[in-house]
N, C-alpha and C positions, 0 to 999 in steps of 0.2 A: 151082896154089894163088893165094888171090886175096892172101889176107890174110896176115903174115908173123907168124903164133902167140910166134915168140921177141918181137918186140918188143912187143907187146903184152903179154905176160908183165913184161916191162919196166916197161910204161908203168902199168900195176896198182901191180907192188912200188913204184913210184914212188911217184904217187899215195897210196895208205893211208899213206904217213911223213911227208907233208906237214902242218904245224899246222892249214891251211884243209879238211884233209880233207873233216869232217865237215857241214862249212856247202853242203859244195856237191854233197851228197848228195841234195836235196829231192825231184828227179825219181825216180831209183831206191826212193828210200822210198813216194814214190806209188802207181808202177808196181806195186812191191812189196805194197803192202795190198790193191791192188785183186787181183792172184792169190791172194793169201791170202782177200779176202773170196771167190772161186768156189768154193774148198774148203769155205766154208758151204753152199752150194748144195748137198753131193755128201751123201745120205740115208745112204750107208754109210760105219763106220769103216774107217782106213786104217795097220794096226797097222806097216809101215813104207814113208817117205816118200823119196825123192830129191831132192833141191835143185839144180838143173845150173848150174852158173854162179852161185853164190849171194852173189860178193862180199865184202860185211861181215854179210850178214846181211840182207835188206831183206824177208823172209815169213816168217820163223820167230817173230820177235815176236810175230806176229797169231795165229800156230794153240792151239790148247786140245787138254786130254783127250780134251773127247770127239770130234774131229775126227782125232786122230794118237798116235799110241806113241812111235815114234821119227824122226825126221830126219835123216839122214846129207845135210853140206852139202858139196859139192865146188866147186872151183873152180881152174883153173891156178895163179892167185896165193898162192905159201903166206905170203905178208903179209895178203892176205886173207882167206882162209881162213881162218887163226891168229885174226884177230881179230873174225870172224862174230859176229854176234850172236845170243845163246841165246832160248829160246823164254820169255815173260814169266811162264807156264804152269810152274812149275818139275816137274809130272810125266811133261813132255813129254821124252823123251830128246836131246840134241844131240850127234851126232857130228858133229867136221871131218875131211876129207882135205884133201889137195893133189894133187887129181885135173885132168888136161886132160879138158875137157867135150867139146872136141871127138871126143875116142878113147871115154874112159868105161871106159878100161882097170881089169878089176879084178872089174868086174858081171858075173853069169850071168846065163842067159836066166829071165824070168818069176821076178825076183826081188821088183821092188818093187810093192805097194797102189795108188801115186801117186807119178806123174813132175810136177816143176814147176822150170821155170825164168822167169827175171825178168829183160828184159834185157841177155841176153847169145848169144844165140841167132843176133842180126847179125853174130857176128864169128865162123859157122864157114866152113870153105872149104870142105866138100861136105855140106850139106846135107839131097840126099835119099839119101846113106849116113847120115848123123846120124842123120837119122830113124826110118830101120832099125833103129838101132842101140838105140835110143828103144823103140822098137813091141818089141822083144827080150827087155829086161828089164821091160818089166811088164808084167802077170799076165793074163790074160785076165778079161774084165767089169772092168780099172781103167782110169780117163782118164790125160791126160799134159794138163796143164794150162801155158800158161803166154804170154807177153808178148813180142813184137819190135821194135824198132823198121822202120821199112818206107820205102818212096819214098816223095820229097818231105822228108822230114826234113832239116829246116835247107837249106832251100831258098834263102832269106834271105841266108845266108854262104855259100852254095855260088855264086850268081848274081853277087854283088859281089866276090868274090875273083877270077872269071872276066873281067867287065866289067873289072876292073882290070888286069888283066893282057894281057888284050886289047891295050887303050890303052898300058900302059908298055911290053909288051916284043912285040906283036903273035903270041902264041900264049896255049894255055890249057894250064895243068899241073893234076893232080889232087891235090886237098890236102882232097878230103871223099872218105870212102868209101864207094862203091855201097852199095846198100841193096835188099833183093826187096820184089820188087813183092806186094801187097796179093793180089791175084787169083791169085797161082802159092802163095801159102803150103797154101792148100785142098785144095791138087791134088798140095802135094809128101804131105802128113798122109794124105792117099788112099793114094798109088804107094807109100805105106813099109807100107798095111794097117791105119791107126785105121779107126774110122767112127763115128756119130753126130757127126761134125765139124760143130763151131757153132763161127764169125769172126766179130768184130767191129772195127771199128776206130772211133778218135776220136784229135785234135788235142789236142796243149797245147803253149800260149802260154807263153813264160816272155818278160818285160821286163828287159832288164839296158840297164846306165847307158852304155857305150858294145859296139864290138865286141869289144874285147879283154878286155870284161870277159867276156864269152859264150867267147872262145876258150880262158881259163884255166881258167872252172868245167870244159869240155870237159875238162881234163888231171886236175883234180883228182876227176872223175868215171869216167879211166880211158878215158876215149869218146875218144881222139886215134885222125888218121887212121894205117893202119898196115899200105898195099897194098905188094905190093914193088914196084911202079909209081911209089908215089908221090915228088916232088919233097923231098929231104928240107930244103930252105929257100925263103922266100917272101924277097924283097928288100923291104930299107925302103920304099922309094916305093911298091910293090905294097901294102904294108899300107893305107898315110898314103892311098892313094889311093880303096883299098875301104871302107876307115874312111867316104868321104865319101861314095862312090857306097852303104853301107848308110844312110847317115845322111838322104840326099836321097830313095830308095827309099821304102824300108818304117819309119823312124822315126816314132814319133809322140807327142805328150805328154812328151818327155826321156825315153821309151825305144824300147832297139832289139829289138822284137820277134824270138823264133828259136820257130821252129817243130818242134815233136816229132808225129811220125806214129805212134802205137802200135798195131797188130797186137795183138789176144788171139785163142784158137784153146783150143778145148777137142776132144780125138779119142779115141778109147775104142779100146781092144784088143778085138777081137769073143770072144766067150764065150757061152753059154748061159743066163748071168744080166746080160745089156749090157743098160741102159735098153733099149726100144724106142718109137719117133716114133709119137706118138697119131693113129689110124687119121684121116685126111679128113675132114672133117664131123663128127668124134666133139667139137667143141666148145658148149660151153653156155653162153656168154654171145660178144657182139660187144664186137669192141673199143672203141666207140664207148663202152659205159656202162662201159668199167676207170673211169673219175673215178667215176661214183658208186659201183662197190663199194668203191675205196679209201675212199671219205666216209662207205661205211656196214658200221661191223662187225659188226651181226646178219646184213645181206645176204651177209658173206666166211664169216661162223659157219654160217650155211644153209647155203653152199655147201662151205663144206668138209666139213660131216658128210653133204653128199648125196654128194659125191666119195670119202669114205671108203665107202659103204654099196655104190656100183658096185664099186669094189677086190674087194670081200669075194664079189662075187655073180661 
């Protein structure tokens, strides 16, 4: 196993008790909102939803009764699970459970109408088995929507620490956890049995006043390094050198940029009513005309009416 899950639980429990915890949730709040936004694209109602690795609830506040009936939030950190936010819509039922999101014990086959996960899956040790478990507990014709950190996340910090260690001690230790490759996520979903898979990747760059502010915020996010082969300490002179290298190589306008690469995915469990891909050549509008359609409400209305007539046929 790559990750020490007990240490990760301890990191999350520690983080949620800190007075500055909420101020450091900006990244998770942004990604949670993006995951929730994809739920609004679904045309079906989802009576029972599972939020895997909910943290303090970055998805649920954005969901409404027209989309979901009940959401179960699970996280291996009891402190985070019990502190997780409810839906702002009071008619959506929220249940909190302390469950290890890697094992998902206590859930049965074909139980959920929708699975959601945000900024948690990159800490799973056995992603192929985990994806299969997710496939088992979601119902046929239902989707799995999520986002996770991917390769090249925090490359500025990784390179700075590595170069500093080479200079000071002549070797390199592990201080940044490994991340999955973007191109592998689609294969993992497909191997688990999901179909109609959609992937997209994005980079979010956050500016910090110095390297140490970044490292402190990572602790408050519960995103510190936790591999079994990690080096538990970093020498003071290495940190000072890494700060200087970070500033020299990446700093601009007094800010230290940190890049987070986000991969978002949607996969459907096959079933008789699963959405089908449009036939090749069935499009009615050229991509070059998209701008015109967006700017012309009347054209958009006519296209919607035509699409409705075609579906009835």
